[in-house]
N, C-alpha and C positions, 0 to 999 in steps of 0.2 A: 757575400751578398746572397740574398735569398731570391728565389723565383716565385712567380705567381701562376697558379693552376687556373686555366680557363676551360669551362665545360659547358657545352650546349646540348640539352636533351630535348629532341623533338618527337613528333608522333611516329617517326619511322626509324631515325638514326640518332646516334650520339656522336658528337664531335668534341675533340679536345685539343688543347695546345698549351704552350707555356710562354711566359714572357719574363723579362727581367724588370726589377723595380725601376720605375721612371722611364721605361722605354715605350714606344708606340708600335713596336714590331712583335710579332708572334713567331714561334718556331716549333718544330716537331708536331705540326698539326696532323691529326689522324681522324678517321671516321670508323664507327662501328655500327653495324646493323643490330637492331634490338628486337628480340622476340618478346622479352619482358625485362623487368628491372628487379627481379627477385634477388639478384646478386649485386645490387647497387653498392652495398658496403664494401664488398671485395674489390669491385672496379675502382672505387675512389681510393681504397687503401693502396692499390697498386700504383695509381697515378700520383698520390701524395708521397709515397715512399720510393720515388724514382732514385736509382743509385747514383745518378749524376747531378741531381738538383737538391736544393734545400728548400722544400716547399713549406712556407708559413702562412701563405695567403691563397684564398681561392674565391672565384666568382663563378656562380652557376646561373645559366639561363635555362628556363624550363617552360614548356608549352602549357600554360595554365594560369588562372588568375592568382595573384598573391594577396593573402589575407593574414595579417598578424605574423609576418615573416615566414609564412608557410605557403607553398604552392601545391595545389592538387591538380594533377594533369587532367585535361578534358578528354584525351583520347586513350588514356591508359589508367589502370587502377594503381596509381602510385602517387605518393606525396613526399615532400622533402621540407625540412625545417632548417634554416640557416644556423640557428643556435645549437641545435643537436649535432650538425655536421662539424661546426667549429669545436665543440666539446669532444666529440668522438675521435677527431683526428688532431687534437691539440694545436689548432691553428690560431694565429694571432688575429686574423680577420677572415670572415666568410660572409659573402654577400650573395643574395638570391634575387634574381630578376625574372620578370616575365620575359619570354623570348622576344616579343616585339618591343618591349621596353628597351631591351638590349640593342635591337637593330636601330631604334631611335637614337641611342647613344653613339652608334657607329657613324652617323652622318658627319660629325665634326671632323673626322679624319679620312673620309672617303674622297680620294683624289677625283678631280673633275673629269679626268680622262677615263675613269671607271664608271661613268654614268652615260648611258645611251638615251638621248632625249627623243620621246615620241611627240612632244609638243613644246614649242618654245613659249617663253613668257617673260614678264618683267617684275622682279621682286618688289614687293611693297610693304612687307613686314617680316619678322623673324620666324614666323610660324611655319612648320613643315609637318607633313603627314607621310608616314611610311606604311606600306600595306603590301601583303603578299599572299596569293593563293598557293598553298602547299597541301599537306595532308588535311588541314583545315584552312581557315582564313584568319589572318592576324593583322592588327593595325595598331598604330600608336601615334600620338601627337607630340611634337617637340617644339619648344619656343627657343631652342638654342642653349637654354640653361638647365631645364628639367624635361623629363619625358613622362608622358601620361599614357600607360597602356590601356587598351580598350578590349572589349569582348564583342565587337561589332559582328564578328562571324556567327555569333549565336543569337543574333536578333531575328525577329520574325516578320517584320513589316514589309520586306521587299519581295518575298518569294512570288506572290501571285502576279505582280507586275512583270517581273523578270521572266517567268515562264512563258509569257506571250512571245518572247524573242525566239522560242523554240517550238511554238505551236503546241505546247503541252498544257493540258488542263491541270489545274491545281490538284495535287493528290498528296497522300500521306508520306511519300518518299521525299518530298521537298518542303520541310517545315521551317528551316532556318536558312540564313543567307549562305552559309558555307556548304549547304547541300547543293547549291548551284555554283557559286564562285569559289572553287577550290579544285585541287586535283581529283579528289574523290567525287566532287560535283560533276566534273567532265565525264567520269565513268558512269555515274548515275544517269546523266542526261543522254549519254549514248545508248545505254540500255533502254531508256524510256522511248527513244525514237527508233531503235533497231531491234530490240529484243535480245541483244547479245551483250554479255558481260566481258569487258576488256579494260585494261589499265588506261590511264590518261596518256601515257607514253605511246601506247599502241594507237589510241585515237589520233594523236598528232601524226604518227607515222602514216596512218591511212589518209589523213588530211593532205599530207604532202604527196600522196598518190592519187589525189583528186576523187576519193571515194565520197559519195553523196551524203551518206549519214554523217561522216566525220566533218565534212564541210559545213553541214547544217549546224552541228554542235559547236565547232570551233568558232565559226562566224558569229553565232548567237552568244557564245561565251565572251568574245571580245566586245561585242555590242553591250552586253550586260555589265562587263567590267567598266566600260566608259560611263554607263549610267550610274553605277554605284559610286565611282570616283567623283562624278559631278555633284551628287547629293552630299557626299562627305565633304566636298570642297565648300559647299554652302554652310555646312555644319561647323567646320573648324577654320575656315578662311585661311588656308595655308599659303600666304603670300610669298613664302620662300620655296614653294614647290611641293609636289607629290612625288614620292619615290617608291617604286615597286622593287621588291627584293625577293630572292629565293630562286632556286633552279627552274621552276615552272615559268616564272616571270621572264627569266633570261631566255628560255626557249620560245615563249610566246612573242618576244620582242621582234623576232625575225619574221613573224607571221602578220604583224599588225600594219595595215595601211594607215599612215599617219594622218592623211587628210580626212579619211572616213572616220577614224577614231575621234578627231577633233569635232567633226560634225555631230557625232553621237554625244560627245562630252557637253556640247552646247545645246543639245536638243531640248525643246519643251521648257526653256527658261525665259524669263522676261528680258527685255533689252537691257535693263540695268544690271541684272545678274549675269547676262552674257558678257557685258563689258568687264565685270569682275573676273569671270572664269577665263576670259581670253588672256588675262595677265598671269595665269597660274601655269607654270611649266610642269611637265610631267616627264619623269625620267626613270629608266631601269638601271639599277645598280648592277654592274657586271662583275664587280670584285666578289669573290667567294669568301666564306667564313665571316659573314657580316656579324653574326652573333658573337663570335669570339673576339673580333675587334671591338664590338660594343661593350662586351664584358670588361675588356682592358681599359677602354676609355672611361667607363664608369669607375673602375678602381682608381685610376689616375685622378679623376675629378674629385672623388671622395677624399683622397689623401692630400690633394693640393689645397682643399678647402678646410682641412682639419688642423 
């Protein structure tokens, strides 16, 4: 029996794991910090040529838009092509997914006890939306059968309105949505209000210590997240729920007041649209390795239907 190699390449880290054909479980999951991907071929060679496994299949999720079976990363100077990887490493199958496309596919096997709900709702269709602020901002739409990745984090229409949540006048440091709603956005926002450059993790630490600048940024960030999710809910009508994923989402979940979040989620909407939004549940996926599980689910889905 051969094993499946599962790889997720993000803006900061690379994660990988293995699974057996037909299984829903992963094993030997590991994380690597990435300075660059100049040695990508050597990394993949080591993973494929594992001494204990017979790797004939692989699924890669990568942070960037996929065009013609190639993904060019948005936060790194790197691109990958599924056909080239398949040929170079003599694989039977090689699949390439956008990272949020992969997270969308992870929903079908995410246990209910691995979701922490910020807002309750009542399902009314099979549509779901997954979203997460990390190095950038990713999102994907799922109807239960297929997943459509988006590049919503690189859109430009929200920034002026959202900056009002921080009393920041529009400027050249905030051009796209993920300049505000992301981990890097938290750092940029903190610098804009305090003049100091610190990481998003440090801003959250200072928030927990009741530092004024950090409270201003994190409270504004949570408010902005609610506003963005509200608009996206009207765009995609995710009657099966909105799901936040990633380490930053899991950290923020503990800081969000559920009642206030729902008030902002419903703010400035008509009565008809408020009724729709009230039925949409919002949850945070607490299970780690969502992309790796999504890669595996996609592989199993493709092979089940072939």
